[in-house]
PDB file of N, CA, C and O in Angstrom:
ATOM      1  N   UNK A   1       2.175   3.577 -63.368  1.00  0.00           N
ATOM      2  CA  UNK A   1       1.855   2.176 -63.270  1.00  0.00           C
ATOM      3  C   UNK A   1       0.360   1.913 -63.134  1.00  0.00           C
ATOM      4  O   UNK A   1      -0.056   0.760 -63.023  1.00  0.00           O
ATOM      5  N   UNK A   2      -0.437   2.950 -63.139  1.00  0.00           N
ATOM      6  CA  UNK A   2      -1.885   2.763 -63.039  1.00  0.00           C
ATOM      7  C   UNK A   2      -2.398   1.941 -64.214  1.00  0.00           C
ATOM      8  O   UNK A   2      -2.010   2.176 -65.358  1.00  0.00           O
ATOM      9  N   UNK A   3      -3.246   1.005 -63.938  1.00  0.00           N
ATOM     10  CA  UNK A   3      -3.781   0.134 -64.973  1.00  0.00           C
ATOM     11  C   UNK A   3      -2.963  -1.122 -65.206  1.00  0.00           C
ATOM     12  O   UNK A   3      -3.336  -1.956 -66.030  1.00  0.00           O
ATOM     13  N   UNK A   4      -1.854  -1.272 -64.494  1.00  0.00           N
ATOM     14  CA  UNK A   4      -1.001  -2.451 -64.673  1.00  0.00           C
ATOM     15  C   UNK A   4      -1.697  -3.706 -64.167  1.00  0.00           C
ATOM     16  O   UNK A   4      -2.447  -3.662 -63.192  1.00  0.00           O
ATOM     17  N   UNK A   5      -1.446  -4.809 -64.831  1.00  0.00           N
ATOM     18  CA  UNK A   5      -1.958  -6.106 -64.385  1.00  0.00           C
ATOM     19  C   UNK A   5      -0.985  -6.780 -63.425  1.00  0.00           C
ATOM     20  O   UNK A   5      -1.373  -7.613 -62.606  1.00  0.00           O
ATOM     21  N   UNK A   6       0.290  -6.402 -63.540  1.00  0.00           N
ATOM     22  CA  UNK A   6       1.320  -6.979 -62.678  1.00  0.00           C
ATOM     23  C   UNK A   6       2.406  -5.945 -62.427  1.00  0.00           C
ATOM     24  O   UNK A   6       2.686  -5.087 -63.264  1.00  0.00           O
ATOM     25  N   UNK A   7       3.008  -6.054 -61.247  1.00  0.00           N
ATOM     26  CA  UNK A   7       4.147  -5.213 -60.888  1.00  0.00           C
ATOM     27  C   UNK A   7       5.261  -6.145 -60.429  1.00  0.00           C
ATOM     28  O   UNK A   7       5.051  -7.019 -59.588  1.00  0.00           O
ATOM     29  N   UNK A   8       6.442  -5.945 -60.993  1.00  0.00           N
ATOM     30  CA  UNK A   8       7.627  -6.673 -60.561  1.00  0.00           C
ATOM     31  C   UNK A   8       8.501  -5.657 -59.836  1.00  0.00           C
ATOM     32  O   UNK A   8       9.108  -4.785 -60.459  1.00  0.00           O
ATOM     33  N   UNK A   9       8.555  -5.779 -58.516  1.00  0.00           N
ATOM     34  CA  UNK A   9       9.308  -4.848 -57.678  1.00  0.00           C
ATOM     35  C   UNK A   9      10.690  -5.454 -57.435  1.00  0.00           C
ATOM     36  O   UNK A   9      10.816  -6.512 -56.819  1.00  0.00           O
ATOM     37  N   UNK A  10      11.713  -4.778 -57.923  1.00  0.00           N
ATOM     38  CA  UNK A  10      13.076  -5.307 -57.874  1.00  0.00           C
ATOM     39  C   UNK A  10      13.922  -4.500 -56.895  1.00  0.00           C
ATOM     40  O   UNK A  10      13.924  -3.270 -56.921  1.00  0.00           O
ATOM     41  N   UNK A  11      14.640  -5.216 -56.034  1.00  0.00           N
ATOM     42  CA  UNK A  11      15.616  -4.563 -55.158  1.00  0.00           C
ATOM     43  C   UNK A  11      16.967  -5.247 -55.343  1.00  0.00           C
ATOM     44  O   UNK A  11      17.048  -6.373 -55.835  1.00  0.00           O
ATOM     45  N   UNK A  12      18.019  -4.550 -54.943  1.00  0.00           N
ATOM     46  CA  UNK A  12      19.399  -4.992 -55.128  1.00  0.00           C
ATOM     47  C   UNK A  12      19.851  -5.771 -53.894  1.00  0.00           C
ATOM     48  O   UNK A  12      19.994  -5.193 -52.816  1.00  0.00           O
ATOM     49  N   UNK A  13      20.072  -7.062 -54.041  1.00  0.00           N
ATOM     50  CA  UNK A  13      20.516  -7.885 -52.918  1.00  0.00           C
ATOM     51  C   UNK A  13      21.854  -7.433 -52.351  1.00  0.00           C
ATOM     52  O   UNK A  13      22.120  -7.626 -51.164  1.00  0.00           O
ATOM     53  N   UNK A  14      22.694  -6.838 -53.179  1.00  0.00           N
ATOM     54  CA  UNK A  14      24.031  -6.443 -52.734  1.00  0.00           C
ATOM     55  C   UNK A  14      24.038  -5.098 -52.012  1.00  0.00           C
ATOM     56  O   UNK A  14      25.056  -4.705 -51.443  1.00  0.00           O
ATOM     57  N   UNK A  15      22.913  -4.394 -52.032  1.00  0.00           N
ATOM     58  CA  UNK A  15      22.816  -3.086 -51.361  1.00  0.00           C
ATOM     59  C   UNK A  15      21.554  -3.066 -50.499  1.00  0.00           C
ATOM     60  O   UNK A  15      20.488  -2.681 -50.980  1.00  0.00           O
ATOM     61  N   UNK A  16      21.658  -3.473 -49.237  1.00  0.00           N
ATOM     62  CA  UNK A  16      20.488  -3.548 -48.362  1.00  0.00           C
ATOM     63  C   UNK A  16      19.682  -2.247 -48.286  1.00  0.00           C
ATOM     64  O   UNK A  16      18.478  -2.288 -48.030  1.00  0.00           O
ATOM     65  N   UNK A  17      20.318  -1.110 -48.501  1.00  0.00           N
ATOM     66  CA  UNK A  17      19.599   0.171 -48.441  1.00  0.00           C
ATOM     67  C   UNK A  17      18.505   0.264 -49.497  1.00  0.00           C
ATOM     68  O   UNK A  17      17.574   1.056 -49.351  1.00  0.00           O
ATOM     69  N   UNK A  18      18.602  -0.537 -50.560  1.00  0.00           N
ATOM     70  CA  UNK A  18      17.569  -0.480 -51.600  1.00  0.00           C
ATOM     71  C   UNK A  18      16.240  -1.037 -51.100  1.00  0.00           C
ATOM     72  O   UNK A  18      15.212  -0.883 -51.761  1.00  0.00           O
ATOM     73  N   UNK A  19      16.257  -1.686 -49.933  1.00  0.00           N
ATOM     74  CA  UNK A  19      15.017  -2.199 -49.347  1.00  0.00           C
ATOM     75  C   UNK A  19      14.387  -1.212 -48.373  1.00  0.00           C
ATOM     76  O   UNK A  19      13.304  -1.470 -47.848  1.00  0.00           O
ATOM     77  N   UNK A  20      15.052  -0.083 -48.125  1.00  0.00           N
ATOM     78  CA  UNK A  20      14.567   0.865 -47.120  1.00  0.00           C
ATOM     79  C   UNK A  20      13.136   1.320 -47.349  1.00  0.00           C
ATOM     80  O   UNK A  20      12.369   1.438 -46.394  1.00  0.00           O
ATOM     81  N   UNK A  21      12.769   1.574 -48.578  1.00  0.00           N
ATOM     82  CA  UNK A  21      11.431   2.076 -48.887  1.00  0.00           C
ATOM     83  C   UNK A  21      10.495   0.999 -49.421  1.00  0.00           C
ATOM     84  O   UNK A  21       9.389   1.301 -49.868  1.00  0.00           O
ATOM     85  N   UNK A  22      10.932  -0.241 -49.375  1.00  0.00           N
ATOM     86  CA  UNK A  22      10.166  -1.307 -50.007  1.00  0.00           C
ATOM     87  C   UNK A  22       8.753  -1.427 -49.438  1.00  0.00           C
ATOM     88  O   UNK A  22       7.796  -1.490 -50.210  1.00  0.00           O
ATOM     89  N   UNK A  23       8.594  -1.462 -48.138  1.00  0.00           N
ATOM     90  CA  UNK A  23       7.257  -1.635 -47.555  1.00  0.00           C
ATOM     91  C   UNK A  23       6.338  -0.479 -47.922  1.00  0.00           C
ATOM     92  O   UNK A  23       5.170  -0.692 -48.246  1.00  0.00           O
ATOM     93  N   UNK A  24       6.861   0.749 -47.874  1.00  0.00           N
ATOM     94  CA  UNK A  24       6.045   1.914 -48.251  1.00  0.00           C
ATOM     95  C   UNK A  24       5.684   1.856 -49.730  1.00  0.00           C
ATOM     96  O   UNK A  24       4.546   2.140 -50.105  1.00  0.00           O
ATOM     97  N   UNK A  25       6.644   1.491 -50.565  1.00  0.00           N
ATOM     98  CA  UNK A  25       6.384   1.379 -52.006  1.00  0.00           C
ATOM     99  C   UNK A  25       5.326   0.317 -52.291  1.00  0.00           C
ATOM    100  O   UNK A  25       4.404   0.545 -53.074  1.00  0.00           O
ATOM    101  N   UNK A  26       5.464  -0.841 -51.655  1.00  0.00           N
ATOM    102  CA  UNK A  26       4.511  -1.929 -51.886  1.00  0.00           C
ATOM    103  C   UNK A  26       3.120  -1.567 -51.380  1.00  0.00           C
ATOM    104  O   UNK A  26       2.116  -1.931 -51.991  1.00  0.00           O
ATOM    105  N   UNK A  27       3.068  -0.858 -50.278  1.00  0.00           N
ATOM    106  CA  UNK A  27       1.776  -0.407 -49.756  1.00  0.00           C
ATOM    107  C   UNK A  27       1.101   0.538 -50.742  1.00  0.00           C
ATOM    108  O   UNK A  27      -0.098   0.423 -50.993  1.00  0.00           O
ATOM    109  N   UNK A  28       1.864   1.468 -51.298  1.00  0.00           N
ATOM    110  CA  UNK A  28       1.336   2.400 -52.299  1.00  0.00           C
ATOM    111  C   UNK A  28       0.831   1.640 -53.527  1.00  0.00           C
ATOM    112  O   UNK A  28      -0.257   1.917 -54.033  1.00  0.00           O
ATOM    113  N   UNK A  29       1.617   0.696 -53.994  1.00  0.00           N
ATOM    114  CA  UNK A  29       1.234  -0.097 -55.169  1.00  0.00           C
ATOM    115  C   UNK A  29      -0.063  -0.853 -54.896  1.00  0.00           C
ATOM    116  O   UNK A  29      -0.973  -0.858 -55.724  1.00  0.00           O
ATOM    117  N   UNK A  30      -0.140  -1.486 -53.739  1.00  0.00           N
ATOM    118  CA  UNK A  30      -1.335  -2.286 -53.421  1.00  0.00           C
ATOM    119  C   UNK A  30      -2.578  -1.422 -53.239  1.00  0.00           C
ATOM    120  O   UNK A  30      -3.687  -1.855 -53.553  1.00  0.00           O
ATOM    121  N   UNK A  31      -2.398  -0.201 -52.733  1.00  0.00           N
ATOM    122  CA  UNK A  31      -3.548   0.719 -52.611  1.00  0.00           C
ATOM    123  C   UNK A  31      -3.981   1.227 -53.979  1.00  0.00           C
ATOM    124  O   UNK A  31      -5.175   1.323 -54.258  1.00  0.00           O
ATOM    125  N   UNK A  32      -3.015   1.552 -54.829  1.00  0.00           N
ATOM    126  CA  UNK A  32      -3.330   2.107 -56.150  1.00  0.00           C
ATOM    127  C   UNK A  32      -3.850   1.042 -57.112  1.00  0.00           C
ATOM    128  O   UNK A  32      -4.629   1.341 -58.017  1.00  0.00           O
ATOM    129  N   UNK A  33      -3.415  -0.197 -56.911  1.00  0.00           N
ATOM    130  CA  UNK A  33      -3.767  -1.280 -57.837  1.00  0.00           C
ATOM    131  C   UNK A  33      -4.319  -2.490 -57.077  1.00  0.00           C
ATOM    132  O   UNK A  33      -3.691  -3.549 -57.072  1.00  0.00           O
ATOM    133  N   UNK A  34      -5.466  -2.350 -56.447  1.00  0.00           N
ATOM    134  CA  UNK A  34      -6.004  -3.498 -55.708  1.00  0.00           C
ATOM    135  C   UNK A  34      -6.239  -4.678 -56.652  1.00  0.00           C
ATOM    136  O   UNK A  34      -6.767  -4.516 -57.752  1.00  0.00           O
ATOM    137  N   UNK A  35      -5.845  -5.839 -56.210  1.00  0.00           N
ATOM    138  CA  UNK A  35      -6.008  -7.037 -57.030  1.00  0.00           C
ATOM    139  C   UNK A  35      -4.899  -7.267 -58.038  1.00  0.00           C
ATOM    140  O   UNK A  35      -4.882  -8.293 -58.719  1.00  0.00           O
ATOM    141  N   UNK A  36      -3.972  -6.326 -58.140  1.00  0.00           N
ATOM    142  CA  UNK A  36      -2.853  -6.462 -59.076  1.00  0.00           C
ATOM    143  C   UNK A  36      -1.870  -7.518 -58.559  1.00  0.00           C
ATOM    144  O   UNK A  36      -1.616  -7.607 -57.358  1.00  0.00           O
ATOM    145  N   UNK A  37      -1.334  -8.300 -59.464  1.00  0.00           N
ATOM    146  CA  UNK A  37      -0.310  -9.277 -59.120  1.00  0.00           C
ATOM    147  C   UNK A  37       0.986  -8.527 -58.813  1.00  0.00           C
ATOM    148  O   UNK A  37       1.473  -7.768 -59.651  1.00  0.00           O
ATOM    149  N   UNK A  38       1.543  -8.732 -57.627  1.00  0.00           N
ATOM    150  CA  UNK A  38       2.792  -8.078 -57.228  1.00  0.00           C
ATOM    151  C   UNK A  38       3.798  -9.166 -56.881  1.00  0.00           C
ATOM    152  O   UNK A  38       3.531 -10.029 -56.046  1.00  0.00           O
ATOM    153  N   UNK A  39       4.943  -9.117 -57.521  1.00  0.00           N
ATOM    154  CA  UNK A  39       6.022 -10.052 -57.237  1.00  0.00           C
ATOM    155  C   UNK A  39       7.266  -9.263 -56.860  1.00  0.00           C
ATOM    156  O   UNK A  39       7.619  -8.279 -57.510  1.00  0.00           O
ATOM    157  N   UNK A  40       7.925  -9.718 -55.793  1.00  0.00           N
ATOM    158  CA  UNK A  40       9.121  -9.060 -55.269  1.00  0.00           C
ATOM    159  C   UNK A  40      10.337  -9.868 -55.708  1.00  0.00           C
ATOM    160  O   UNK A  40      10.371 -11.091 -55.577  1.00  0.00           O
ATOM    161  N   UNK A  41      11.338  -9.157 -56.235  1.00  0.00           N
ATOM    162  CA  UNK A  41      12.517  -9.813 -56.802  1.00  0.00           C
ATOM    163  C   UNK A  41      13.790  -9.232 -56.198  1.00  0.00           C
ATOM    164  O   UNK A  41      14.009  -8.021 -56.229  1.00  0.00           O
ATOM    165  N   UNK A  42      14.618 -10.100 -55.654  1.00  0.00           N
ATOM    166  CA  UNK A  42      15.955  -9.717 -55.227  1.00  0.00           C
ATOM    167  C   UNK A  42      16.908  -9.983 -56.381  1.00  0.00           C
ATOM    168  O   UNK A  42      17.052 -11.126 -56.817  1.00  0.00           O
ATOM    169  N   UNK A  43      17.558  -8.942 -56.878  1.00  0.00           N
ATOM    170  CA  UNK A  43      18.439  -9.057 -58.040  1.00  0.00           C
ATOM    171  C   UNK A  43      19.903  -8.936 -57.614  1.00  0.00           C
ATOM    172  O   UNK A  43      20.206  -8.563 -56.480  1.00  0.00           O
ATOM    173  N   UNK A  44      20.786  -9.253 -58.527  1.00  0.00           N
ATOM    174  CA  UNK A  44      22.245  -9.231 -58.347  1.00  0.00           C
ATOM    175  C   UNK A  44      22.709 -10.340 -57.408  1.00  0.00           C
ATOM    176  O   UNK A  44      23.652 -10.169 -56.634  1.00  0.00           O
ATOM    177  N   UNK A  45      22.035 -11.461 -57.493  1.00  0.00           N
ATOM    178  CA  UNK A  45      22.401 -12.627 -56.694  1.00  0.00           C
ATOM    179  C   UNK A  45      23.844 -13.040 -56.951  1.00  0.00           C
ATOM    180  O   UNK A  45      24.514 -13.563 -56.061  1.00  0.00           O
ATOM    181  N   UNK A  46      24.317 -12.806 -58.161  1.00  0.00           N
ATOM    182  CA  UNK A  46      25.681 -13.191 -58.540  1.00  0.00           C
ATOM    183  C   UNK A  46      26.757 -12.458 -57.750  1.00  0.00           C
ATOM    184  O   UNK A  46      27.901 -12.911 -57.713  1.00  0.00           O
ATOM    185  N   UNK A  47      26.422 -11.344 -57.120  1.00  0.00           N
ATOM    186  CA  UNK A  47      27.412 -10.575 -56.367  1.00  0.00           C
ATOM    187  C   UNK A  47      27.592 -11.073 -54.936  1.00  0.00           C
ATOM    188  O   UNK A  47      28.461 -10.585 -54.213  1.00  0.00           O
ATOM    189  N   UNK A  48      26.778 -12.039 -54.527  1.00  0.00           N
ATOM    190  CA  UNK A  48      26.839 -12.537 -53.157  1.00  0.00           C
ATOM    191  C   UNK A  48      27.410 -13.944 -53.110  1.00  0.00           C
ATOM    192  O   UNK A  48      27.180 -14.759 -54.004  1.00  0.00           O
ATOM    193  N   UNK A  49      28.160 -14.210 -52.051  1.00  0.00           N
ATOM    194  CA  UNK A  49      28.585 -15.583 -51.799  1.00  0.00           C
ATOM    195  C   UNK A  49      27.400 -16.388 -51.286  1.00  0.00           C
ATOM    196  O   UNK A  49      26.345 -15.834 -50.977  1.00  0.00           O
ATOM    197  N   UNK A  50      27.583 -17.691 -51.199  1.00  0.00           N
ATOM    198  CA  UNK A  50      26.487 -18.576 -50.795  1.00  0.00           C
ATOM    199  C   UNK A  50      25.941 -18.217 -49.409  1.00  0.00           C
ATOM    200  O   UNK A  50      24.728 -18.105 -49.232  1.00  0.00           O
ATOM    201  N   UNK A  51      26.820 -18.040 -48.441  1.00  0.00           N
ATOM    202  CA  UNK A  51      26.382 -17.734 -47.073  1.00  0.00           C
ATOM    203  C   UNK A  51      25.720 -16.365 -46.995  1.00  0.00           C
ATOM    204  O   UNK A  51      24.709 -16.199 -46.312  1.00  0.00           O
ATOM    205  N   UNK A  52      26.287 -15.388 -47.691  1.00  0.00           N
ATOM    206  CA  UNK A  52      25.694 -14.047 -47.686  1.00  0.00           C
ATOM    207  C   UNK A  52      24.313 -14.073 -48.339  1.00  0.00           C
ATOM    208  O   UNK A  52      23.385 -13.414 -47.870  1.00  0.00           O
ATOM    209  N   UNK A  53      24.183 -14.840 -49.425  1.00  0.00           N
ATOM    210  CA  UNK A  53      22.877 -14.959 -50.072  1.00  0.00           C
ATOM    211  C   UNK A  53      21.866 -15.587 -49.118  1.00  0.00           C
ATOM    212  O   UNK A  53      20.736 -15.108 -49.013  1.00  0.00           O
ATOM    213  N   UNK A  54      22.254 -16.645 -48.427  1.00  0.00           N
ATOM    214  CA  UNK A  54      21.332 -17.297 -47.495  1.00  0.00           C
ATOM    215  C   UNK A  54      20.879 -16.331 -46.400  1.00  0.00           C
ATOM    216  O   UNK A  54      19.715 -16.347 -46.001  1.00  0.00           O
ATOM    217  N   UNK A  55      21.787 -15.497 -45.919  1.00  0.00           N
ATOM    218  CA  UNK A  55      21.419 -14.508 -44.903  1.00  0.00           C
ATOM    219  C   UNK A  55      20.418 -13.506 -45.465  1.00  0.00           C
ATOM    220  O   UNK A  55      19.434 -13.180 -44.802  1.00  0.00           O
ATOM    221  N   UNK A  56      20.657 -13.011 -46.683  1.00  0.00           N
ATOM    222  CA  UNK A  56      19.731 -12.051 -47.309  1.00  0.00           C
ATOM    223  C   UNK A  56      18.381 -12.701 -47.589  1.00  0.00           C
ATOM    224  O   UNK A  56      17.334 -12.069 -47.450  1.00  0.00           O
ATOM    225  N   UNK A  57      18.417 -13.953 -47.979  1.00  0.00           N
ATOM    226  CA  UNK A  57      17.179 -14.680 -48.268  1.00  0.00           C
ATOM    227  C   UNK A  57      16.316 -14.775 -47.005  1.00  0.00           C
ATOM    228  O   UNK A  57      15.093 -14.657 -47.075  1.00  0.00           O
ATOM    229  N   UNK A  58      16.955 -14.987 -45.858  1.00  0.00           N
ATOM    230  CA  UNK A  58      16.215 -15.048 -44.587  1.00  0.00           C
ATOM    231  C   UNK A  58      15.652 -13.685 -44.203  1.00  0.00           C
ATOM    232  O   UNK A  58      14.593 -13.608 -43.581  1.00  0.00           O
ATOM    233  N   UNK A  59      16.354 -12.601 -44.567  1.00  0.00           N
ATOM    234  CA  UNK A  59      15.932 -11.239 -44.213  1.00  0.00           C
ATOM    235  C   UNK A  59      14.788 -10.734 -45.075  1.00  0.00           C
ATOM    236  O   UNK A  59      14.052  -9.837 -44.665  1.00  0.00           O
ATOM    237  N   UNK A  60      14.631 -11.293 -46.247  1.00  0.00           N
ATOM    238  CA  UNK A  60      13.624 -10.800 -47.194  1.00  0.00           C
ATOM    239  C   UNK A  60      12.621 -11.899 -47.482  1.00  0.00           C
ATOM    240  O   UNK A  60      12.864 -13.073 -47.203  1.00  0.00           O
ATOM    241  N   UNK A  61      11.520 -11.511 -48.028  1.00  0.00           N
ATOM    242  CA  UNK A  61      10.557 -12.524 -48.470  1.00  0.00           C
ATOM    243  C   UNK A  61      10.253 -12.274 -49.939  1.00  0.00           C
ATOM    244  O   UNK A  61       9.109 -12.062 -50.342  1.00  0.00           O
ATOM    245  N   UNK A  62      11.327 -12.310 -50.719  1.00  0.00           N
ATOM    246  CA  UNK A  62      11.171 -12.121 -52.159  1.00  0.00           C
ATOM    247  C   UNK A  62      10.565 -13.372 -52.781  1.00  0.00           C
ATOM    248  O   UNK A  62      10.743 -14.485 -52.286  1.00  0.00           O
ATOM    249  N   UNK A  63       9.855 -13.161 -53.863  1.00  0.00           N
ATOM    250  CA  UNK A  63       9.267 -14.278 -54.594  1.00  0.00           C
ATOM    251  C   UNK A  63      10.292 -14.950 -55.506  1.00  0.00           C
ATOM    252  O   UNK A  63      10.218 -16.151 -55.768  1.00  0.00           O
ATOM    253  N   UNK A  64      11.245 -14.156 -55.983  1.00  0.00           N
ATOM    254  CA  UNK A  64      12.282 -14.661 -56.888  1.00  0.00           C
ATOM    255  C   UNK A  64      13.607 -14.005 -56.522  1.00  0.00           C
ATOM    256  O   UNK A  64      13.645 -12.881 -56.020  1.00  0.00           O
ATOM    257  N   UNK A  65      14.696 -14.732 -56.783  1.00  0.00           N
ATOM    258  CA  UNK A  65      16.046 -14.196 -56.638  1.00  0.00           C
ATOM    259  C   UNK A  65      16.724 -14.387 -57.986  1.00  0.00           C
ATOM    260  O   UNK A  65      16.799 -15.503 -58.501  1.00  0.00           O
ATOM    261  N   UNK A  66      17.217 -13.292 -58.551  1.00  0.00           N
ATOM    262  CA  UNK A  66      17.732 -13.337 -59.912  1.00  0.00           C
ATOM    263  C   UNK A  66      19.130 -12.741 -60.020  1.00  0.00           C
ATOM    264  O   UNK A  66      19.627 -12.073 -59.113  1.00  0.00           O
ATOM    265  N   UNK A  67      19.733 -13.009 -61.158  1.00  0.00           N
ATOM    266  CA  UNK A  67      20.948 -12.327 -61.578  1.00  0.00           C
ATOM    267  C   UNK A  67      20.734 -11.920 -63.027  1.00  0.00           C
ATOM    268  O   UNK A  67      20.742 -12.764 -63.923  1.00  0.00           O
ATOM    269  N   UNK A  68      20.544 -10.645 -63.252  1.00  0.00           N
ATOM    270  CA  UNK A  68      20.380 -10.170 -64.627  1.00  0.00           C
ATOM    271  C   UNK A  68      21.686 -10.348 -65.400  1.00  0.00           C
ATOM    272  O   UNK A  68      21.673 -10.537 -66.616  1.00  0.00           O
ATOM    273  N   UNK A  69      22.810 -10.286 -64.688  1.00  0.00           N
ATOM    274  CA  UNK A  69      24.115 -10.408 -65.346  1.00  0.00           C
ATOM    275  C   UNK A  69      24.295 -11.781 -65.987  1.00  0.00           C
ATOM    276  O   UNK A  69      24.698 -11.879 -67.146  1.00  0.00           O
ATOM    277  N   UNK A  70      24.000 -12.838 -65.237  1.00  0.00           N
ATOM    278  CA  UNK A  70      24.185 -14.176 -65.810  1.00  0.00           C
ATOM    279  C   UNK A  70      22.868 -14.849 -66.201  1.00  0.00           C
ATOM    280  O   UNK A  70      22.865 -15.987 -66.670  1.00  0.00           O
ATOM    281  N   UNK A  71      21.759 -14.149 -66.007  1.00  0.00           N
ATOM    282  CA  UNK A  71      20.460 -14.646 -66.452  1.00  0.00           C
ATOM    283  C   UNK A  71      19.777 -15.619 -65.503  1.00  0.00           C
ATOM    284  O   UNK A  71      18.710 -16.145 -65.820  1.00  0.00           O
ATOM    285  N   UNK A  72      20.371 -15.862 -64.353  1.00  0.00           N
ATOM    286  CA  UNK A  72      19.798 -16.832 -63.418  1.00  0.00           C
ATOM    287  C   UNK A  72      18.388 -16.438 -62.983  1.00  0.00           C
ATOM    288  O   UNK A  72      18.178 -15.341 -62.464  1.00  0.00           O
ATOM    289  N   UNK A  73      17.452 -17.311 -63.189  1.00  0.00           N
ATOM    290  CA  UNK A  73      16.042 -17.173 -62.795  1.00  0.00           C
ATOM    291  C   UNK A  73      15.274 -16.058 -63.500  1.00  0.00           C
ATOM    292  O   UNK A  73      14.115 -15.819 -63.163  1.00  0.00           O
ATOM    293  N   UNK A  74      15.874 -15.377 -64.457  1.00  0.00           N
ATOM    294  CA  UNK A  74      15.171 -14.292 -65.150  1.00  0.00           C
ATOM    295  C   UNK A  74      14.023 -14.853 -65.990  1.00  0.00           C
ATOM    296  O   UNK A  74      12.898 -14.357 -65.923  1.00  0.00           O
ATOM    297  N   UNK A  75      14.307 -15.876 -66.769  1.00  0.00           N
ATOM    298  CA  UNK A  75      13.241 -16.477 -67.577  1.00  0.00           C
ATOM    299  C   UNK A  75      12.168 -17.075 -66.668  1.00  0.00           C
ATOM    300  O   UNK A  75      10.975 -16.941 -66.940  1.00  0.00           O
ATOM    301  N   UNK A  76      12.588 -17.724 -65.602  1.00  0.00           N
ATOM    302  CA  UNK A  76      11.640 -18.313 -64.647  1.00  0.00           C
ATOM    303  C   UNK A  76      10.720 -17.240 -64.066  1.00  0.00           C
ATOM    304  O   UNK A  76       9.519 -17.466 -63.918  1.00  0.00           O
ATOM    305  N   UNK A  77      11.274 -16.084 -63.739  1.00  0.00           N
ATOM    306  CA  UNK A  77      10.482 -14.963 -63.225  1.00  0.00           C
ATOM    307  C   UNK A  77       9.406 -14.559 -64.219  1.00  0.00           C
ATOM    308  O   UNK A  77       8.225 -14.519 -63.875  1.00  0.00           O
ATOM    309  N   UNK A  78       9.802 -14.263 -65.441  1.00  0.00           N
ATOM    310  CA  UNK A  78       8.836 -13.774 -66.425  1.00  0.00           C
ATOM    311  C   UNK A  78       7.838 -14.852 -66.845  1.00  0.00           C
ATOM    312  O   UNK A  78       6.665 -14.554 -67.068  1.00  0.00           O
ATOM    313  N   UNK A  79       8.285 -16.080 -66.951  1.00  0.00           N
ATOM    314  CA  UNK A  79       7.358 -17.171 -67.271  1.00  0.00           C
ATOM    315  C   UNK A  79       6.364 -17.367 -66.127  1.00  0.00           C
ATOM    316  O   UNK A  79       5.174 -17.575 -66.360  1.00  0.00           O
ATOM    317  N   UNK A  80       6.855 -17.300 -64.907  1.00  0.00           N
ATOM    318  CA  UNK A  80       5.979 -17.465 -63.750  1.00  0.00           C
ATOM    319  C   UNK A  80       4.927 -16.378 -63.665  1.00  0.00           C
ATOM    320  O   UNK A  80       3.752 -16.663 -63.435  1.00  0.00           O
ATOM    321  N   UNK A  81       5.342 -15.130 -63.849  1.00  0.00           N
ATOM    322  CA  UNK A  81       4.396 -14.012 -63.815  1.00  0.00           C
ATOM    323  C   UNK A  81       3.394 -14.142 -64.960  1.00  0.00           C
ATOM    324  O   UNK A  81       2.195 -13.939 -64.768  1.00  0.00           O
ATOM    325  N   UNK A  82       3.885 -14.478 -66.138  1.00  0.00           N
ATOM    326  CA  UNK A  82       2.992 -14.657 -67.283  1.00  0.00           C
ATOM    327  C   UNK A  82       1.962 -15.748 -67.035  1.00  0.00           C
ATOM    328  O   UNK A  82       0.783 -15.577 -67.345  1.00  0.00           O
ATOM    329  N   UNK A  83       2.404 -16.861 -66.480  1.00  0.00           N
ATOM    330  CA  UNK A  83       1.483 -17.961 -66.187  1.00  0.00           C
ATOM    331  C   UNK A  83       0.448 -17.557 -65.143  1.00  0.00           C
ATOM    332  O   UNK A  83      -0.725 -17.912 -65.259  1.00  0.00           O
ATOM    333  N   UNK A  84       0.877 -16.819 -64.131  1.00  0.00           N
ATOM    334  CA  UNK A  84      -0.069 -16.360 -63.110  1.00  0.00           C
ATOM    335  C   UNK A  84      -1.107 -15.416 -63.704  1.00  0.00           C
ATOM    336  O   UNK A  84      -2.284 -15.479 -63.348  1.00  0.00           O
ATOM    337  N   UNK A  85      -0.671 -14.540 -64.610  1.00  0.00           N
ATOM    338  CA  UNK A  85      -1.614 -13.615 -65.252  1.00  0.00           C
ATOM    339  C   UNK A  85      -2.626 -14.371 -66.106  1.00  0.00           C
ATOM    340  O   UNK A  85      -3.823 -14.089 -66.052  1.00  0.00           O
ATOM    341  N   UNK A  86      -2.148 -15.325 -66.889  1.00  0.00           N
ATOM    342  CA  UNK A  86      -3.052 -16.117 -67.734  1.00  0.00           C
ATOM    343  C   UNK A  86      -4.023 -16.910 -66.861  1.00  0.00           C
ATOM    344  O   UNK A  86      -5.219 -16.969 -67.146  1.00  0.00           O
ATOM    345  N   UNK A  87      -3.508 -17.510 -65.812  1.00  0.00           N
ATOM    346  CA  UNK A  87      -4.356 -18.281 -64.901  1.00  0.00           C
ATOM    347  C   UNK A  87      -5.436 -17.388 -64.290  1.00  0.00           C
ATOM    348  O   UNK A  87      -6.583 -17.810 -64.144  1.00  0.00           O
ATOM    349  N   UNK A  88      -5.070 -16.158 -63.934  1.00  0.00           N
ATOM    350  CA  UNK A  88      -6.041 -15.214 -63.386  1.00  0.00           C
ATOM    351  C   UNK A  88      -7.113 -14.834 -64.388  1.00  0.00           C
ATOM    352  O   UNK A  88      -8.282 -14.695 -64.028  1.00  0.00           O
ATOM    353  N   UNK A  89      -6.727 -14.666 -65.639  1.00  0.00           N
ATOM    354  CA  UNK A  89      -7.678 -14.295 -66.693  1.00  0.00           C
ATOM    355  C   UNK A  89      -8.623 -15.450 -66.988  1.00  0.00           C
ATOM    356  O   UNK A  89      -9.822 -15.252 -67.179  1.00  0.00           O
ATOM    357  N   UNK A  90      -8.071 -16.654 -67.022  1.00  0.00           N
ATOM    358  CA  UNK A  90      -8.875 -17.826 -67.354  1.00  0.00           C
ATOM    359  C   UNK A  90      -9.665 -18.349 -66.154  1.00  0.00           C
ATOM    360  O   UNK A  90     -10.591 -19.146 -66.299  1.00  0.00           O
ATOM    361  N   UNK A  91      -9.275 -17.880 -64.964  1.00  0.00           N
ATOM    362  CA  UNK A  91      -9.998 -18.279 -63.765  1.00  0.00           C
ATOM    363  C   UNK A  91      -9.750 -19.698 -63.308  1.00  0.00           C
ATOM    364  O   UNK A  91     -10.570 -20.281 -62.600  1.00  0.00           O
ATOM    365  N   UNK A  92      -8.625 -20.252 -63.707  1.00  0.00           N
ATOM    366  CA  UNK A  92      -8.308 -21.632 -63.289  1.00  0.00           C
ATOM    367  C   UNK A  92      -7.726 -21.581 -61.915  1.00  0.00           C
ATOM    368  O   UNK A  92      -7.381 -22.620 -61.352  1.00  0.00           O
TER     369      UNK A  92
END
């Protein structure tokens, strides 16, 4: 990932263990890529009920919550990251 302009770090909302190494991973990414845009994504939102999702949302500070299966927020994620990258390049 060296030289990346952006990193999209994805964890599985339905499996809390996938967050076990998240802080260490993000620390490594931020040290290796200072100034890189990093966005955290909780995926598989479709596997959770409303109350369970709200509980996970409170436990995490993800930038986006998606469902790759049904496409929820996937386009929003990529459009948002793309816009942030362009904004950074243009300096607006």
